C-alpha positions in Angstrom: 46.4 -14.6 38.0 47.1 -12.6 35.0 50.3 -14.5 34.0 48.3 -17.8 34.3 45.5 -16.5 31.9 48.0 -15.3 29.6 49.8 -18.9 29.6 46.4 -20.6 29.2 45.6 -18.5 26.1 49.0 -19.3 24.6 48.2 -22.9 25.2 44.8 -22.5 23.7 46.2 -21.1 20.6 48.7 -24.0 20.4 46.2 -26.7 21.0 43.7 -25.2 18.5 46.4 -24.9 15.7 47.6 -28.5 16.5 43.9 -29.9 16.2 43.2 -27.9 13.0 46.7 -29.2 11.7 45.6 -32.7 12.3 42.1 -32.2 10.9 43.4 -30.6 7.8 45.8 -33.3 7.0 43.2 -36.1 7.6 40.5 -34.3 5.4 43.1 -34.0 2.6 44.3 -37.6 2.8 40.6 -38.3 1.7 39.5 -38.0 -2.0 38.4 -34.7 -3.1 34.6 -34.0 -4.1 34.1 -30.9 -6.0 30.7 -29.8 -7.1 29.1 -32.0 -9.7 27.5 -29.4 -12.1 30.2 -28.3 -14.7 29.7 -24.5 -14.1 29.8 -24.7 -10.2 32.9 -27.2 -10.5 34.6 -24.6 -12.9 34.1 -21.8 -10.4 35.1 -23.8 -7.3 38.2 -25.2 -8.9 39.1 -21.7 -10.2 38.7 -20.4 -6.5 40.9 -23.3 -5.4 43.4 -22.4 -7.9 43.3 -18.7 -6.9 43.7 -19.5 -3.0 46.8 -21.5 -4.0 45.5 -25.2 -3.4 45.6 -26.1 -7.3 47.9 -25.6 -10.2 46.2 -24.8 -13.5 47.2 -26.0 -17.1 45.4 -25.1 -20.2 45.0 -27.4 -23.2 43.6 -26.4 -26.6 41.0 -28.6 -28.1 42.6 -27.9 -31.5 45.9 -29.4 -30.6 46.0 -33.1 -31.8 48.1 -34.1 -28.9 45.4 -33.0 -26.4 43.3 -36.3 -26.4 46.3 -38.2 -25.7 47.4 -36.0 -23.1 44.2 -36.2 -21.3 44.1 -39.9 -21.4 47.6 -40.0 -20.0 46.5 -37.6 -17.2 43.6 -39.7 -16.3 45.5 -43.0 -16.3 48.4 -41.5 -14.2 45.8 -40.1 -11.6 43.9 -43.3 -11.4 41.6 -43.2 -8.2 43.5 -40.4 -6.5 41.1 -37.8 -7.4 43.9 -35.0 -7.4 43.5 -34.0 -11.0 40.3 -32.6 -12.5 39.7 -31.8 -16.1 37.1 -29.2 -16.8 35.6 -28.2 -20.0 34.5 -24.6 -19.6 30.9 -23.6 -20.6 32.1 -20.2 -21.6 35.1 -21.1 -23.6 34.6 -24.4 -25.6 38.3 -24.1 -27.2 40.1 -25.1 -24.2 40.4 -27.9 -21.3 41.3 -26.7 -18.0 43.4 -29.2 -16.0 43.4 -28.6 -12.3 46.0 -30.5 -10.2 46.0 -30.3 -6.4 49.2 -29.4 -4.8 51.0 -31.5 -2.0 49.2 -31.4 1.3 52.1 -29.5 3.2 52.0 -26.9 0.6 48.2 -26.9 0.9 48.5 -26.4 4.6 51.0 -23.6 4.6 48.8 -21.8 2.0 45.5 -22.5 4.0 47.2 -21.1 7.2 48.5 -18.0 5.3 45.0 -17.3 4.0 43.3 -17.9 7.4 45.9 -15.6 9.2 46.3 -12.9 6.7 42.9 -12.6 4.9 40.6 -14.5 7.2 39.9 -16.5 4.2 38.7 -20.2 5.1 37.7 -21.2 1.6 34.4 -22.0 -0.1 31.9 -24.5 0.4 31.7 -27.4 -2.4 28.6 -29.1 -1.1 26.5 -27.4 1.4 26.2 -24.2 -0.3 28.3 -24.4 -3.5 30.9 -21.7 -3.9 29.6 -19.7 -0.7 32.1 -18.6 1.8 32.6 -21.4 4.4 33.1 -19.2 7.5 29.9 -17.3 6.5 28.0 -20.7 6.5 29.0 -21.4 10.3 28.8 -17.8 11.4 25.2 -17.4 10.0 24.3 -20.4 12.0 26.3 -19.6 15.2 23.8 -17.3 17.0 20.9 -20.0 16.6 23.2 -22.9 18.0 24.3 -20.7 20.8 20.7 -19.4 21.7 19.4 -23.0 21.9 22.3 -24.0 24.3 22.0 -21.0 26.4 18.2 -21.5 26.7 18.8 -25.2 27.4 21.4 -24.2 30.2 18.9 -21.6 31.6 16.1 -24.4 31.6 18.0 -27.1 33.3 20.0 -25.3 35.9 17.1 -24.2 38.3 15.4 -27.3 38.1 18.5 -29.2 38.7 19.5 -27.3 41.8 15.8 -27.5 43.1 15.6 -31.2 42.8 19.1 -31.8 44.0 18.6 -29.9 47.2 15.2 -31.5 47.9 16.8 -35.1 47.4 19.6 -34.4 49.7 17.3 -32.9 52.4 14.8 -36.0 52.0 17.7 -38.3 51.6 16.4 -42.0 52.1 12.8 -41.1 52.4 10.1 -42.1 49.6 10.7 -38.7 47.9 14.3 -39.2 47.5 13.9 -42.8 46.3 11.1 -41.8 43.6 13.7 -38.9 42.6 16.3 -41.6 42.1 14.3 -43.7 39.8 13.5 -40.7 37.7 16.9 -39.9 37.7 18.2 -43.1 36.5 15.4 -43.2 33.6 16.4 -39.8 32.4 20.0 -40.3 32.5 19.6 -43.6 30.7 17.7 -42.3 27.7 19.5 -39.7 25.3 18.2 -36.6 24.3 17.3 -38.0 20.7 14.5 -40.3 22.5 12.8 -37.2 24.3 13.0 -35.3 21.3 11.1 -37.8 19.4 8.6 -38.5 22.0 7.8 -34.7 22.2 7.5 -34.4 18.6 5.0 -37.0 18.2 2.9 -36.2 21.4 3.2 -32.3 21.5 3.7 -31.8 17.8 1.9 -34.3 15.7 -0.8 -35.6 18.1 -1.7 -32.6 20.4 -0.6 -30.0 17.9 0.4 -27.8 20.8 3.9 -27.0 19.3 5.8 -27.0 16.1 6.7 -30.7 15.1 9.7 -29.1 13.2 11.7 -26.1 13.7 9.8 -23.1 12.1 11.5 -21.5 9.0 12.7 -18.1 10.5 12.1 -16.1 7.5 8.7 -17.1 7.0 7.2 -17.7 10.5 6.1 -15.1 13.2 8.6 -14.4 16.1 6.1 -16.2 18.5 6.2 -19.4 16.3 9.8 -19.2 16.1 10.0 -18.9 19.9 7.7 -21.9 20.4 10.2 -24.0 18.2 12.8 -23.7 20.8 10.5 -25.6 23.5 10.8 -29.1 22.2 14.7 -29.3 21.7 15.3 -27.3 24.9 13.1 -29.7 27.0 14.6 -32.8 25.2 18.2 -31.6 25.8 17.4 -30.3 29.4 15.7 -33.4 31.0 19.0 -35.4 30.9 21.1 -32.5 32.1 18.6 -31.9 34.8 18.8 -35.7 35.9 22.7 -35.3 36.0 22.9 -32.2 37.9 20.3 -33.4 40.5 22.4 -36.5 41.1 25.6 -34.6 41.5 24.3 -31.9 43.9 22.6 -34.6 45.8 25.8 -36.3 46.4 27.6 -33.2 47.2 25.0 -31.7 49.5 24.5 -35.0 51.2 28.1 -35.2 52.3 28.3 -31.5 53.5 25.2 -31.9 55.4 27.0 -34.7 57.6 30.3 -32.7 57.9 31.7 -31.6 61.3 31.7 -27.9 60.6 28.0 -27.9 59.8 27.4 -29.7 63.2 29.5 -26.9 64.8 27.4 -24.3 63.2 24.4 -25.6 64.7 25.9 -25.9 68.2 26.7 -22.2 67.9 23.0 -21.3 67.8 22.1 -21.5 64.0 18.8 -23.3 63.1 18.9 -26.3 60.6 17.5 -24.2 58.0 20.1 -21.4 58.6 23.0 -23.8 58.8 21.9 -25.4 55.4 21.3 -22.1 53.6 24.2 -20.2 54.8 27.0 -23.1 54.9 25.8 -26.5 53.4 24.6 -25.4 50.0 27.3 -22.7 49.6 30.0 -25.2 50.2 28.3 -27.7 47.9 28.4 -25.2 45.1 32.2 -25.1 44.8 32.6 -28.4 42.8 29.2 -27.8 40.9 29.8 -24.6 39.3 32.8 -25.7 37.3 30.7 -28.7 36.2 27.9 -26.6 35.0 30.2 -24.2 32.9 31.8 -27.4 31.5 28.4 -28.8 30.7 27.9 -25.9 28.0 30.4 -27.6 25.7 28.8 -30.9 26.3 25.4 -29.3 25.2 27.0 -27.8 22.1 28.1 -31.3 21.1 24.8 -32.9 21.9 22.9 -30.4 19.7 24.4 -32.3 16.6 21.5 -34.8 16.7 18.8 -32.4 18.0 19.6 -30.0 15.0 19.3 -32.8 12.5 16.1 -34.5 14.0 14.3 -31.2 14.7 15.5 -29.4 11.3 17.2 -26.5 13.5 19.3 -24.7 10.9 22.5 -24.6 13.2 26.0 -25.2 13.2 25.4 -28.9 14.2 23.3 -29.7 11.3 25.5 -27.9 8.8 28.3 -29.8 10.0 26.5 -33.2 9.6 25.8 -32.2 6.1 29.5 -31.5 5.3 30.4 -34.9 6.8 28.2 -36.9 4.4 30.0 -39.9 3.1 31.3 -39.4 -0.5 30.2 -35.7 -0.1 32.7 -34.2 2.1 32.8 -30.4 2.3 36.4 -29.8 3.6 36.3 -26.1 4.2 33.0 -26.2 6.2 34.2 -29.1 8.3 37.4 -26.9 9.0 35.4 -23.9 10.2 33.2 -26.0 12.2 36.1 -27.8 13.9 37.6 -24.3 14.8 34.2 -23.1 16.2 33.8 -26.3 18.4 37.5 -26.3 19.3 37.3 -22.6 20.7 34.2 -23.1 22.6 35.5 -26.1 24.2 39.0 -24.7 25.1 37.7 -21.5 26.5 35.1 -23.5 28.6 38.0 -25.3 30.1 39.7 -22.0 30.8 36.7 -20.4 32.4 36.1 -23.7 34.5 39.7 -23.2 36.0 39.2 -19.6 36.6 35.9 -20.2 38.3 37.5 -22.2 41.0 39.3 -19.1 42.2 36.1 -16.9 42.2 33.8 -19.4 44.0 36.5 -20.4 46.7 39.0 -17.4 47.7 41.5 -19.9 49.2 42.1 -21.2 45.4 44.4 -19.3 43.3 45.2 -20.8 39.7 48.9 -20.5 38.9 50.2 -19.5 42.5 53.5 -20.8 43.5 53.4 -23.2 46.4 
């Protein structure tokens, strides 16, 4: 098992580096969008130069050939947006010419900065010149808290409804639950959050219609702000878990070993609790663990609609068309990549914990 875990960790690193490499190259093939304000752009480009992504040339305004040189540079660069000419506000005697170095060299420099100094670069749009890693790490706890609360909300109800549906299979209770399940699975979380915002937030005024500003609101008000997004994300998850558990438990209830347990003297209730439910959990637990990564990806829209200042909302801001914030996107890609890859590893390991007969990585 230890050897298997070590091998998987190596593969996680390989896959993560490969994913980030592809993301970096694709992003850098798009045009660069530095800050629009001169002072902020000068600061950002200077930081890019110090990090090794750009070269810097200084042209004196007093030189009669400077104007001709600048025009030639603009004509040569065209629409590539790989050269930026800045007129520093603190020095009116010069022009600064920043040239973006080739992508391969940029990537090697970026990798060195991350590995050696944990330097992920600075933001160019979301929060100009702020460290990109801090923008994501500051919002990481809020996003994780939202998704953990959603997990804790939908698991008990999903198990409860799934067990009831299996035990009442083909009755009016089961048929009614199947109709509700189909409706909840068909509607995305976006529909639920909008409905809850309108009804509970704006009309009844029971809950905040938008997520409260954490620094300005009380702890109780902030806690109430989690209710709408948790319910909105949890309802489709409850429906999905109920349907899966119903199918698994219904199959176990008709199995031969359960009939054998009843012939040995166990009551129906004892056979269901001791054997049927336990055996139906084997395929369910990995699905639940894996669903956490799905909840994270689904929180993109919830955070944007409900104004939750989490990782998903910042990532969408960084992905705005014509307004890309490359360094923030890279940190966000690493964040979601690590969560997804480790979720897969935990799912694989959970098989051996749930069912002792399964040993991951064992030889035949």
